N, C-alpha and C positions, 0 to 999 in steps of 0.2 A: 504493499500500499503506500502511495506517495503522500508526503503531509509536507506542505512547505509556505513560507508566505503568511499572509492573513488567515488567521483561525480564530477560533473561540475556546474558552477555558469555562468548564461548569465544574461547580463546587455544590456538592449536595451534604448538608449537615443534618445528621440524624443521632439515633442514640443506638448503643451497643445492642440494646436488648430487642431493639424494633424488628419485627417479623413480617415476613410475606408468605403467605401459604405455607406457614409451617418453618420456612427456613429465615437465617438471618436475612434481616433487607439490605445489607450491604451486599451480600453474596449475590442475591435476586437481581440488585442493580448491575452488578457486573455480567451477569448472564445476559441482560438486555444488551449491554455495550457489545458484548461477544456476538450476539445473535444480529445486532444490526450492524456488524462489519466495521465497528470503530477501531481505532488504531491500538488501543488500549485503555485501561484506567488503573487507579490507585486508590487503596483504602488506607486511611491515615487513623489511628489509635490515640486519642488525647490522652494526657496526664491528667487533666483537669480542666472545668468547665461550668458553664451554667447558661441556661438558655430562658426561654419566656416565662417558665415556673419559679425563676429566680433560686432554684435550690442549685448548691454548689456541690458537682461530683468530683471525687479524686481517686487516684489509683493507690492511696495508702492502704497499707495491709491492714489497717482495722476497717475498711470499708471496701471490701473487694466485692461486696455484692452491689455496689451501686451501679447506676446505669451510666458506663462513661461515655463520652461524645466521641463519635467518629466521622469521619469525612472522606467523602468519595469524590475524587476529582480526576476529570478526563479532557484533553485537548484533542480537537478535531476539526475537519473543515465544517462551514457554517452549515450547508444543506445535511449533512449528517447528524448534527447537532440538533437540527429541527426534527428530524425524524425519529430520535430516539427519545427527545425532550418530554413529550406529551405522556408517553407512557411511564418515564421515572415520576413525572410529577404527579400521577394518578396514584403510584405505590406509596410516596411520602405523606402520610396523613400527619404527622407532627414533625415539623423541621423547618429547613430553610434552604432554598435552592437560588443559586444565582448564578449569572452568565457574564463574562468579561471578555474583553477582546484582546487577541493575544499574537503575537508576531513570532512563527516557527522559525527561529535561526537555524537551527539543525536538525534533524530527524534520521537516524540510523537503527536500524534493527534487523534482527536474524529473523524471517519467516520461516517457519517448518515448512518443507517442501511438500507439495501434493503428491509428490511420485516417492515411494520407498527409496530411501538411499541404498538400502543394502541390496536392492536389485538391479540388474542390468537389463540390456535388449536381450541377451539369450535367455534369461529367464522367462520372457513372456512371449516371445517371436514363435510364429507358426513355423516348423522346421518341415513337414510335409508341403512341398511347393509344387503346385502345377506349373511346368514350365513348357517351352516350345523350343526348338531349334530354329536357325536363321533361316533354313528351307522351308521349314512349316507352311502349309496353305493357309489363307485366309480362313477358308471355310472349316478347317480343321481348328483352327485358332478360337473361331466363334463357339464349336461345339464342346469344345475343353471349357470354356467359359461358362457357357449355359449348364455344364454337367457338374461343374464344381461350386457354380456360386459366386466364382471370383469376379471382379470386374477389372483385373491387371494381370498379366502373364509375364514373367521375365524371360527373356529371351538368353539362351546360353549356348555356350558351345561343346564338344564333346568333353572338355576338361572342366566343365562346370563354370568357367569362366565368363562372367555376364558381358554381355553384347549390347543389351539393352532392355525395354519393357515395353510390352503392347497394351494398352490401355482400351476401354470402350470407346473413350474420346478421341484417340488416334483412329480407330476403326471408322468412326463417326467422320472425321476432319477429312479422311482421304477417300470417304465415298466407298467404302468397303461394305458397311451395313447401312440401312435406312433407321434402324431403331436402336437405341440405347441398350445395352446388354440388359440392365436392371428392368426397362420396361418391356423387353421380349420375355424375360424371366414371369413376369405378372401376367404375359398371355400365355399361359401355360407352358412357357419355357420351351416350345416347340417351334422350328422354323417351318411356315408354310413350304411346300414342296418348289414352287417356283423361285422362292428365295434361295434354299438349298441351292438349287441347279444354277442359279446366278452367282453364288459363292463359289460354287466348285469350279465355274468357267472361269473365274479369275485368275490371270496370271500373276497377282501380286503374291509375296512371300514375307513372312514375318520381318524379315531383314528390311523390307521395304516400305513397312508400316509402323515400325517400333520407333521409339523414342529413345536414341542412342545416348550414353552417358548419363543416366540418370542418378537423381539423389540418391546416396547410400547411407547404410548405417554399418557400424562395427558390432560385433557380439558385445564386447566390454563397455560399449558407451552407456552413459547413465540415460535412465528413461528421462529425465527432465529435459537432456539435450536431444533426444529422439523426437520427444512432443513439442520442442522448440523448432527443429526441422521441419516436422510436418506443418506445424502452423505458420512459419515463415514462408514457406513455397504453395500452401494451399494444396496438400497432398492427403489422402487418405491410406496410404500406404507404401513403404518403400523397401527394397531389397536389402537384405544384410548379407555382409561380404567378409570372409575369413582374409588373414594377413596376406595370403596370396590372390586375392580378389575373387575367390571362388564364391558361390552361391550358397549359403548354408541356413537361410532361412527368409522370412518377410515378417515385416512388424508393421501392424496397423493401429489407425487412430483408435479403432474400438479395442485392441489388445490394451492400449495404453488406458482409458477411459474405465474398462474393465478393472483393469489393476486398482485403480482409486475406488471405485465403486464397492469393488469386494476386496476385503484384507485378504493378502495371499497367506497361504499356508505356511506355517512355520518351517524353518530349514533348520539343517544340522550347523549352519554356521552362526546361528543366535536364535535370539526371541522374535516374533512376529513385529516386524516393523509397524509403526505407528503412520498412518496417513491422514493428513489433512488437507481440507480444500476450503480456503478462504474466499471471503467477498460474497456479493450478491447476485442476484439475476438482474436487477436493474443496471448493474454496472459492468454486466458482460454481454447484456444483451443487445442488438441492433433495431434502432428505432424506425428505420425505413422498411416497413412491412407493407408490401402489396396486398390489397384487399379488394374483395367483392361481396356483394350482397346476394343472399340466395336468389331473388329475383334477376339477378345480371343475367343477360342472355348469354348464352353458351359462346357464342361468335366472341362477343367481348372479352369473356371470361377467357378465351384462347389468348386473344392479344395480349392480355396481361401476363398471362402465364408464361408466355414465350418470350416476355420482354424482361425475365428473372432469371438470373444464370443457373441456380438451384432448383429451377422448373417448381415452386411452390408457391401457392397463394393461400391468403387466409381469408375464410368466408366469414362476415361479421354480420349480427342484425342491427337493429336500428339503433340500439343503444351503445355500438361498436364492442359488444362483446362475442368472442370468438364462438362460431358453433362448428365449424369445421375448415378441415384443410383439402386442397385439391392440387394433386400433382399430374404431371403428363402420364403416368400410369395410371390413374385413376381416370382420365379421359379416354384414353386409348383402351382401357380394358370394361370400360362401362358403354360410353356413348359411341364407340367405334364399334363396337359388337352388333350393333343396329345396322351399322350403313354397309354399303357393297365394299367389295373387294379394293375396286380404284380408288374410291374416297379413303379408305384406310391406308392405301400407299402413298395418298398425296397428303394426308395428315402426318403419317410417319416422317414423309420428306420435311415437312415444314419443321415437326418437332426437332428435325436432326439438324435445322438452322439452314434450310432451303427457303425457297419462294413460298409466299402465301398462296395455295391454290385458290382459282378461282370459284370452285363449287362449295368452299367452307361452308359458307352461309346456307346452303341448301341442306346440308349435312347436318348441321347443326339446328335447323329450324324446331321451333316449338320447345327447346330445350334450354334450360337455364344451369346456373351453378349448383342449385341445390341438386340437379337430375345425376352429378359425378361426384359431389364431394365426398369425403369420408368423415363422419362424426359418430356421437359426439367427439368432441376434441379435448384433449388432455393441455391443461394450462398450468402455469407456476405463478406465484403472486411476485411482484419485483421486489418485495423485500424478503425472499426464500434466500436461504444461504446456497451459494453453489453447490456445496455437498448434498444437499437435498435434490438439486435441479438433476445432477449426477445419476443420483440413484433412480430418478424417476425415466429418465431417458432410457438408462441400461437396461432396467427392468421391464419396461415395455417397448423396448428395441423402435424407439423412435428417433428421428433425425431432424426433428424440427418441433419446437415446443412454443405456443405463444406466451408471451409475459403479459399480465394483468395488472391493473391496478386494484386498490380496495374494493371498488364497485364493479370487478369484473371485467372493466374497459380495457380493450388492448392498448398496450404500451410498447408492445416491440416483441422480438421474437429471439431465439436461441438456438443456434445449429450445434450439431456435434464440433464443427471447426470453431465456432465461437467459444464451445465448453472448452476446448482442449488449448486453444490460446489464452483464456482465461487462467487456466491451471497452470500452464507454460509461463505466464507472466508475460507474453508477447502479444501484439496486435494480429488478428486474424488477416490472413491474407484475402483478398476477394476471391470467391469461388469461380470455378472454370469447368465447363463440361469436357475439355479436352485435358483435364488432369484426373489421374486416377483415384 
């Protein structure tokens, strides 16, 4: 957390015996500060003092049973103070709260990493990797992707040295396929006979469609560094190479997020490492979410959908509360099944980045966003800790979660890329369909 320049310092004067729901009030206040993502808090126990009741309380040996004064103080940014102060004020039934302006000259701290320091890439990577040779045909590449559920296949030579990587984005950009692999998988994971024949007839090989010299990791690399690599380059997975540059595995965004969400098993090297994930959903979210209403015509919905790199829009009601999410897979998997094969191919080509087909209005006639959206939608509050958001996304296998305010209104959205960037302490790279 960054803290510098103009800030506010809060002083909360209470008694040592004050309670909140059965626990000491000063501990309850610290919990509010921690949950609110504050930089920290300090509890000071006074030697003596008196308050509104004019009774003097001391720490003398004869008076150990008296209610000694306690002060809770913290320094933070103005907006964060404004967020936690109402809750603290409600908790303090007898006491004093003051707020003063503070100038932060220096703030240094050691933040516990979200990723266990005891683990490396070798501990979480996938070792059984589906690969291709430079001469592997495009048709065979697609079959392997569909069968394995992978969206990226490393290309290796006979000595397992990495030559490049083929992603579904590479195949789309080079015209090898008309549909993203993820979308094709949603359409029963089978290639139509005419598409299969077209792929088999293509002369292109893996060496011609791959991305050469991709970003890679080493087995001994820390998880924090691997997360930063993925976030900086906007990738979802990277190959792992040994000292001789031979492929030994692949590490994905999901591997890292799952490691933080689920405490890893104890190892012979020592006790289970502590995992922490700090910050709030409102700090990690992207506020510029593309939205539509239930009644938005499907043709207009498609325009909005295809203007977004990650092909996802949020459906909101009249009060801007999320009621559904639409992906390109939703459109092709629901609306497109009702239209003829020619229109499906036109839609697929458009989704792959081609020209808008002339007949799309006819294909989408009398349909709206409500016909293709997935709902009800899972949301998180903007004041939810990042750790809670992580658990929700991984437990429900979500790739995008809308972030809402206290009234349920849409504030933004968090993707897996945003979440990984927040945990890695870097800015998320813009998403791209040509990346794995």
